[in-house]
N, C-alpha and C positions, 0 to 999 in steps of 0.2 A: 553417485554425484548429485542426485536430487534435481536434475533438470527436467522440469515437468511442463514447461510451456515455451513458446517461441521466444519470448523475451529473454528467458533464462538461457536457452540454448545459444542464441545469437550473442547475447551479452557475455557469455563465458569465453568465446573465441574471437569476438569483434568488439573489444572495449571501446567506450566512447572517446577516450583520449587518442584513438587511432582511426576512428570511423564515425560516420553519421549513423550511429547505432539505431536511433529512432526510425529513420527512413528504412534502414536495412530490416528491422523487425517488421515494420508495416508491410514491406514488399513481400517478405517471406510468409508472413501470416496470411496475407491475401492469396498468395499462391497455394497454400495448404488449405485455405478455406476456413480458417478459424481466426479468433481474435488473438491478439498478442499475449493475453493472460490465460486463454483457454488451455485446459490440460490436454496434452496430446500423448498418444502412445506411439513412440517411434519404432515399436516392434510390429506395427501394422503397415502393410504395403501401401495402403491408400493414404497414409500420412507420410511415411518416410520418402516415398518416391517424389512427390511434389516438393518436399522440404529439400531433398538433395538437389533436384533440378533448379530450384530457386536459388540456393546457395551457390551452386556452380555458376549460374548465369550472373549473379551479383558479383562474384569474385572475379570472373573472367570477362564479363561484358558480352559474353556469347555462350552458346551451348556447343562445345566441341565434341561431345560424346554421343554415340548412337544410342538408341533405345535399348539395343541388345547389350551394349557395354554397361549402361546404367543397371539394367536388370541383373546382369552377371555380378556386378559389385554388390547389389542388394542381397543376392543369393549368398555370396561369400560372407556377408554380414549376418546371415541367418534369417533374412526376411524374403520369403518366397512370393513371387507374383501369383495372383489367383489364376487357377487353371481354368481354361475355357472348356466347355463341354466337348468331348471327343467328336460329337456330331458336327462341330463347326471347324474341325481341323482340315487342312488341305489334304491330308492323307485320305480321309474319309470322302472328301469331295472327288478326288481322283478315282477312288474305289467305286463310287457311284457311277461314274462314266464308264468304267471298265465292266461293271456288272450289268449296266443298262445295255451296253453294246453286246454283251454275251446273250442276254435275254432277247435282244433284237435278232441275233443270229439264230437262236432257237426258234423264234417265231417265223423267221424267213424259211428255215427248213421245213417247218410244219406246213407253211403255205405251199412250198414246193411239192410236197407230197399230196396235198389235198386238192389243189387247183391246177392240174396240168393243162386244162383246156383253154385258159385265158392267155392269149399271147402277150399282151402288155404286161400283165402281172408276172408272167414267166421271165420277161426281159428284166424287169425290176429285180426279181428274185436272183437272177444270175449276177447282177452287179452288187447286190446287197452284201454278200460276204466280204467283198473288198472294203466297202464302206464301214461295215461292222468291225472288221479287223483293224482298220485304221483307228476307229474310235476306241477300241479296247486298248490298242497300243498307245494312243494318246493319253488315255486315262492312267495306264500303268506308267508311262513316262512322267506324267505330272506328279504321281505319287513319289517316284524316285527323285525328281527335281526338288520337290518340297522338302523331303528328308535331308537331302544334301544341303539345300539352302538353309534349313534350320540349323544344321551342324555348323555351317560356315558363319552364321550369325550368332553362334554361341548359345542357341536355344537347344532344348532337349530333342 
């Protein structure tokens, strides 16, 4: 089709005889962060997503779709959102809690074996397994919830 900039894209489907095309072009170009005549690559997520959002808002006067719905549509169009590092995922955050709790449990058991003479420390050591177990379960529960929530929102 040869549509290489915002003016061409908007002009193709929003002709001036039916729209204030100039205002439409300026609004969408500003949302994308480019000039109306600047060349854009609509196969890039960073360009297509704000373009789609601006067009939807202009056409509807509001944004009726969730971020997950927009991203799912872009994926269907062959434009994948950038992947965030695995270390920032909710699954890994939950795993950190579960592993931390397990390590605390090992530490507690070591203290129990080494320091039987301190009564206050022994009292804490007796309660610690329950606290550690609860933290490990909470971390595991968070991992499961994050995966279910991602699937519900249409994410991977």
